Structures are given as C-alpha cells and as structure tokens.
N, C-alpha and C positions, 0 to 999 in steps of 0.2 A: 949870554947864556951858553953854556956848554952843551953841545949836541950829545944825546945819549939814546940808548935803546932799551925799550921796555917790552918784555914778553907778555902779551895780552891774549894768549891762546885760550884762556878760560871764557872769553866772550862767545856768545852764541853765533853760530854760522850755519846757514842753510843755502841750498841752491835750487833753482827752478829751471827745468828744461821742458821742451815741447813747443809745438807750434802756437799754442795759445798762452804761453807763459806770461808775456808782457800784458796782454789784454786782461788776463785773469788777475794779476797782481794790481793792475791799474784800478780795478774795482774794489780793492780791499784796503788801500792806503790813501793818504791825503795828498800825495804829490803826483805829478804827471809822469807816469812810467812809460806810456806810449810814446812820449816825446824823446825818450832816450835813444841814443845811437851807440853802437859799439865803441868802447873807450870812454863813455860818459857814465855818470851816476848821479844820484841825488839822495837827499835826506828826506825822511817821511815819518809819519806816525800812523798807528792803527788805533781805532777808537771804539768806544761803546756806541750804541744807538743814540745816546745823549751827548755825544761829542767829547767824552772824557777819554784821556789817554790810557790805553792798555800797554803801550810801549812805544819806542821809537826804533828806527832802523836806517841803515844805509843800504842802498841798492846799486849794484854795479853791473852794467851791461857789458859782458865779455864777448858778445857776439853769439856764442853757442850756448850760453846759459846766463841767468841772472844770479849773481852771488850776493847773498844777503848777510849783513853783519848787525848784531844787536846786543844790548846788554843781556848778560846771562839771566838776570832776574825776569826778563820779558820773553825769554826763549820759548818756554813751554806754552805760554798763551799764544804766541805767534805761530808755533808749530801746529797747535790744535786748530787755530783759525784756518790756516792754509790747507791742512789735511781735510778738514770738514767741508770747506767750500769748493775744493777743486773737483769734487765728484762730478763725473760727466764731462769734464774738460780734458783737452789734450795737454795735460800738464803732469810732470813728474816732480815730486818733492824729494830732495836729497838731504840727509843729515851730514853736516861737515864740521860740527863743533870739535869732535875728537880727532877727526881725520886731518884737520888743517891747523897749522901754527900761524899765529899772527904776531909779528914783530913790528912795533911802532918806533920809528926813528923820529925823535923830537928835537928840534933846534934849527938854527939858521944854516947849518952845514949839511942838512939832510940831503942825500943824493937826489939828483934830478932824474927820476926813473919813470915818471908819468907826465901828463900834460900840465899846463900852468894853473888850471882851475881846480878848486876843491872837488873831489870825487872823480876827477879824471883818472883813468886806469889803463894799464897795459900789461900784457904778458911779456916778461923780459927774462934774460938769463942772469942769474946771480949765484956765484959759487958753483957754477956748472949745473945748476938746477933751474927749471922753469918756475917762475914765481908770478904772482899778480901784485903789481905795485899800484898803490892808490895815493893820489895827492890828498893831504889833509890840510887843515888850517894852520898846523904847526909843524909840518914836516911831511913824512911819507909813511904809509903802512905797507908792510910786505906780508902777503899771504903765501904760504907754501905748504906742501904736504908734510905731515908730521915727521915722516922718516927723513926728510931733507933738512930738518931744522939746523943741525950742527953745521952743515956745509954752508947754508945761507947765512947763519949768524956769523960764521967766520969771515964772510965776505963783507960784512958791515963793520968798518974799522972805526967803531965808536965804543966808548965804555958803557957798561951796564948801568942803567938807572933803575928806579923802582916805581911802583904805582903811586907812592906818596909824592914823589917829585913830579910825576906826570899830572897829578891832581892839582898841584900848585899852578902849573902852567894853564890847565883847563879853567880853574877859577879866575885866574888873572885875566883870561880872555873872555870871561863872562858867559861860558857855555854851561847850561844846566845838564845834569846827568839823571837819567831815569833810574828810579829806585833810591835816589838821595834827595834831589831837588824836585823831581816830578813823580807823580803817582796817578792812580786812577781817579783822583778828584780834580785833575787839572785839565782845562781846555787849552789847546795849543796857543791861542792868542794871549792867555794870561802869562805864559812863559816867554812871550816875544818870539814865538816860533813861526808865525805866519809866513814871513818872508823866506825863511829857509825850508819850511816843511810842507806848506799848503799851496795848492793850485786852486784858484777860483775860476778857472776857465775849463777845467776838465769835466768829465761826466760824473755820475753819481758814485758815492762811496759811503760806507757805513759812518754815520755821525755827521754827514755833510750839512744837514739842515741846521743843526745847532751852530756849527762853526761859521756858516755863511750868515746866519741871522745876527750873530754877535758882531761879525766883521762889518756888516752893512748898516746895522740899526742900533747896535748897543755899544757898551763900553765895559770891559771886564772890571770886576770889583777888585782884582788883584793884578799885580805886575811883578816881574822879576827884576830885582834891584841888587846892588852890592852893599855890603856893610864893612866899615873899618872899625874893628873892635879894639878896645884898650887892653884886652886880654882874651885869650882863646876861651870859647864856650862850646859845650857839646852840641852836635847836630840835634835838632828837635827842640832846642830851648825856645820858649815863647819870647816873642818880642813885644814889649809894652811901650806905648806912647801915652804917658800919664797912666791912667787906670785901664786903658783899653788895650786888649790884645790885638795886634795888627799883623801878626804872622808868626812864623817860627823859622829858626835857622835851618838851612839846608847844608850844603857843603861848607866846611870850615877848614881853612889851611893857614899856615904861617908862611907868608911870602918873604923872601929875602929883601925885596924892594919895598913892599907895602906893610909888612908886619902881619898881625892876625887879620884875615879878611874872610868874608863869607858871601854866599848867595842866599837869597830868600825871596819867597813870594810874599809881597807886602800889600796890605789893603791900601786903597787910595786915600785913606785919611792921613797916611804918612807919605812923605815926599823926600826926594834928595835934599839934603841940608838939615833934615830933622835928626835929632838924637833920640834913640830908643834904648830901653834897658833890656838886657838879656841875662836874667838870673844874677843880677849884681854887677855884671859887666856893662859898660857903656859902649854903644855902637852908633856911628855916624852913617846915615843912609847916603849912598852915592850912586851915580849912574854907572853902568857897566859898558864896555870892559874897563877893568882897572889898568891893564897894560895897553899903552897906546904907542 
C-alpha cells in the first residue's frame, strides 16, 4: 500500500485543562483516564444511562492538557456533556475543532514521530512548527494549529489521498465508525469494543451498570462482522438470512484486494460462513479484520 496523507480537520477536537481534568473525564467515559501518563492515550466511549453509545473519542495526555478527538457527528453531544458536568470542578473546556488541523498519514512508510503503541503521542517539530504526533493503528496523526497547516503539510513527503481511500483501509482492518456502523442503539460489547474502549477495573461512569452486566452475565444479541459482497450495496441495506432480517450494512467500500466489502452488526442467528442477501446482492459473512 502506498503511504498517503488525508486532511481530517473536520473531525471534532476539544481540550481539557485544570487540576481536576483527568479525574473529571475519568468519570464520564468508559476507559481508564486516570491511568494515562504524559505521552500516552486511549480510546473510549461515552454512553447513555442504559449503556448505549452517544459517541466515541480518543484522549491524549499531553502533560499540560488532555486533547480529545472524536467524530464530528458526536462533537456537540460530547461538548454538551462536558460543559454540563464540569460545573464546580477545576476544569476548563476548550474548543479546538476550527483552531486545529488534523493530517492523517496512512501507510507503512508513515514517519516514526511518536511511540510504538497506538495512541502514543509527542510534541515534535515538523516544518518548523510544533505539532502533536499520535501513533495510530495504520500510521500517524499530526495535529497542528490551523495557521501552520501549509508548513506542516509541506514537511510530509507523501501524496494526497482522500477520505474514500482512508475508509477502505479502515474497513479492511475491521474498525467501526461512529455515525456509520455505530449509533445510540449500540452497546460497546456488541461492536467488539470492550478490549479497546472499556475498563472493568475503574470507578463508576455513566452507563457502567449495563456494560458490566452484559460482560459478566450476558451475551450480546448482535456482533460486528465483515461481509464480502458479490456487488456493492448501499449502507443501511437490510441483511436477510432466509426470511429473517439479521442486520443492516454499515460501512461499504470496494477494496483493491478483497472487492466489495462491508461491516455490519449482525444478529447471532447468522455466523461467519453464512450467506445473506442484501437487496439482491449476495454477501458472505466473515470474521474481521479482512486485512491480515
């Protein structure tokens, strides 16, 4: 795969500062924020009281602040939550969506600007400007001030890609996207997010009771799986196993290696190896990730 750069500046970006910032955010999201050290980060979700996802986010401990990145569709809900619940706490909430640029370098030749683990982060110099570099599962993300974009982009010696190409990589690796594959009907375990997004040893957070009960005592009715289609079909198309609807398509892309592929939350009546119908198209259910 050729390494390329995608401008993802439209993503939601916030920051938290103040003596109680980590303790405050720890009580609002599913992962262990208090365990973070400067240069480390994590992936998490924020939930309704019934354990359903209102959005997901990445949190990076920069030492002097927590930088937060999320899907734009979840930004307002997250901003409202943090603004409402920080009252009386030594916490300041900062908007960064328009103020900061995000350039994603995707591919095997992405520069080694941060630590080796996903979400590792560091302030480094790039193009004569100070940036925040973050290790991702497919390369490195570079956050910089909007006015520094051209200098920073010029220092990344890779061709421009686009969001469609980035989406192919994401689907091949089996990572769901909030607003496409995930919404406020989904509990993290259904989407296979427990290992990445949920701590079962931290203190209380909104929605914890449902998430813990399902993990320890139950089995989700749905799970995130992949599909290999014989032809592309629109996102949202119902999946039928015989006469029964067992899910609907989420992300759909055409992979150079795998052809038309998709992610979907599929009911447990359907399993890898089964063939389902998607509005006339045939789809083989497979485990994810596609790319190994």
